Steps between C-alpha positions, in 0.01 A plus 500: 500500500633844407452815708566864408719688746385861534600799709397860538338756728142467625511842670728801462561729796401865478336478156122557483291228339200574278275550805747738663623254765868526592680213678754607758829310540462246778125458445537125444746424782239377749332280242828352376616420855198272543659259252161399359508374142334740257308357207594593143161555340388592151307830489417486877262206444474281808606145419665602170851399605763584238803365684691581818712781635851392598632836622319806637699787644496874549800687365571868441274507194192304605357151550717262297352168391650188346298194418426205278201495266390140494172504304549452123204726418649784705842442344334551161344828618847618606641407159218709349592805710354467850751685721320689779512440874239612750477466876191382681514653847315633804619840625606495867624857536446777248422869471313693233701699248403850388323470167397136554661166558671367810848476636524131584723477807436135593308235307421132535580321175235246401625399154700626205346454156618488143281755324456661161451857630653569844385798709869592538582520129872442563437182705627251243681168482721340242595143418854429618513131414332164498538208733420140425415257774401137505125446483 
């Protein structure tokens, strides 16, 4: 069985998304410390597992993701141009921003999806390789 290895940013710090929300550096720290596995979904659809995340970390730029796309149908969508990432989350601590949107200070991550049109337009992934494993 072949898997696509992808990596990219699901959130970028300090850059407003299309709804005006801005994620602050450190917003994911509490959620990441829990160590809970986050599902890799397709288009935020519950049960539509695309693969699995193998690395999730905050760095100076944002929320970095690396994972393996296991589903052949999703691999085909990636080959056809699917490249967006989007976070599913519950805000824990936030404050309103002048002009709309929120400054997200602390959030609980629920899932990270592969999407066609991410709210944070620069939240993208790329294919960095393929892995083959015994079936």
